[in-house]
N, C-alpha and C positions, 0 to 999 in steps of 0.2 A: 177718053184719051186711050190710045193704043201704044205699046211699047214692044218692039221686037228686040229680043235678045237670044243670040246664037240660033236664030231662025225660028224661035218660039214666040208667038204672039200672046202678049200679057195685057189684060185690061187693067187700067190705073184709075183707082177711085180715090179722090181727094176729100178728106175730111178735115175742115178747118176748125180749131179749137182754141182755147186760151192757154196755149202752151208756148215755151220758148223755142224748142228744137224741132227738127224734122225726124219722125220715126216712120219706119217701114214695117209692114207685116204681109206675109205671103200666105195666100190660100189658093193653092194650085195655080191656076192661070190668072190670078187676080192679085195685083199689088195694091195694098191699101197705104195710102199716105196720110198720116196725121201731121198737121202743121198749123202754124198760126195764120191770121189774115194778112200779114204782111209778106208772106213767102211768095215769091214769084214763080212763074211756071219755069223759067230758066234755072233758078234755084233747085226747084224740085227735081227737074230732069237731070241736074248735075249730081244730086244726091243718089238718084236711082243709077246713074251710070257708074258712080263710085262703088256701088254695092252689086254690080252685075254678077261677080263671082259668087257672092253670098246667095243672091236669088236663084242662080242655076243650080247650085249645090243643093239647096232646100227644096227646090222644085223636083230634082231628081229623087230626093228621099220621100217626098210626098207620093209620087207616082208609082214607086217600088215597094213601099211599105204597105202591104195588104193587110186589112183587118179581117182574117178568115172567120173570126167568130161573129161578125155582124150579119144578122139575118133580116134586117129592116131596110136595106138598101136596094131591094129588087133583085138581089142575087145572093146566092149561097155557095160556099166552097165545100165540097165533099171530096176527101182524099186529094185535095189541092186542085181539083177540077172545078171549073166555074159553071154554076146552073143559074139559069133565071128563076126566080121564085115568084109564084102566083099564090096569094092568100084569099080564101073563099069562106065566107059564112056558111055553115052547114049544120045539119042535125046530128052529125057523127064526125068525131075528130079522125083524122087520117092524114098520112103523108104518103104521096105517090111520086116516084121518080120516072120519068120517061123522057127519052132523048137527052136534051140538054135543059130540061125544065123540071123543077120540083113544085108540085101542087100540094099546098098545106090547107087542110080543111079544118076549121075550128068552129066550136059551138059559141065562143065568147071572144069578141074582138078587143083583146087586150094583150100588149105586147108581151108581158110575163106569162100569160096563158099561151100565146103562141109558141114561145120558147119552150115552155113545158111540154107541149104536145110534140114539138119537133124533136127535142133530145130524148123524149121517151121512145119515139120510133127509131131514132137513129142509134140509141144504145144498143138495140137488137142487132142492127147492122154491124156495129163496132164489135160486139161480142163475137160475131161470126168471123170477123177478120182476126181478132185476137186469138180465138180458138185455134185457128190454123197456124199462127205464128208460135202459139204456146207449145204445140206438139214438138217442135224442135227443142225448145229451151228445158222442156220437162226431161227429155233424155240426156241433154248436155249436163244439166245440174243434178240429175236423178232426184228431182223434187216435183211434187204434184200439188202446188198451192191452189187454194180457191181464188178465183178471179171476180172481182166486183168492178162495176163501172159506175161512177157518180160524178155529179157536177162539182168537182174540186175547184176551189176559187183561187187558190194561190200556188198549186203545183200540179205537175203533170201525172205524178203517181205517188204511191206510198206503199212500203213493205212492212209487214208485221210478222216478223220471223216466229214469235211464240205462238201466234195463231195460225201459221202457215198460210198467210193471206196476202194477196196483192190487190190494191186498189188503183184503177186507172181513171183518168179525167175523160168525162164525156166529150170535152172539147177536142180531143184527139181525133175525132172524126173528120175534122177539117183538113188534116195534114196528110202528108204521104204514108204509105205503108212502111216505109223505111224509117220515117220518124216514129211512128207507132212502135215498131219493133225495137228501136233504140231505147224507148221508154220502158218497155217490158224487160229488156235485158238489163237496164239499170236497176230496176226492182230486184230481179233475180240476184244480181250481184250482192244486194244487200243481205241475202241469206248467208253470204260469207264474210262480207266486210260491212260493219253496221254504220260506219261514218263515210264522209266524203273525202277521205285522205288520199295521199298519192298512191297508196296501195290499192284504194278502191278504183281509181282511174286506170291504173296499170292493169288491173284484172280485167276490166271492161275492155281494154285494148287488145287483150288476148283473144277475146271472142268476136270483137268488132273493130278492126283497126282503123276505120274511118268514122268511128263513133263521134269524134269532135266535129267533124264537118257536117254530119247528118243531124247532130243535135242543134246546130245553128239555126236550122229551120224553125225551131220552137222558141226562138228568143225574140 
């Protein structure tokens, strides 16, 4: 069954179960309908029609919310640019970027191993980007911290003032240079303000007036 809403064609898949009501679930261009055996097609279509606004709103969110970190869907984002990804079994691990393609050569066909190889190579690329951005902030703050890049799980960066150290997330490689720069500035400001108070964000805005807009990319 097909359903056209606002010019968008949706597939409608009906699953009949021992339930009382009719429930809708959306997965991109597919509307899943869970209902009981007594629900007629007219009743199902009426429920879909009543939820057209909800369907379109959720459809728009699904097609615009990009998972930049996912390297298993046949493509990878580097600095927000989309590359096709090809994975090859090989005797030597390597990552080669050419045209709009990323070739990943791995000795072991395992998703965790693929991610390990990919980010090991990309960390070097990210270091080069951060090094250029860091030259500016070193002069501005009159600080020369050690910069480390690691696969941080729950944050984009961390500052350790006592150790004169900044740690940035490997996952930043998927986002724009402006976003990377905003995280670097964020951590530099922690040398002045240790918490995330109003003073902290007021200080950031002194150096990057559109920080809030840029930071939205990472949410």
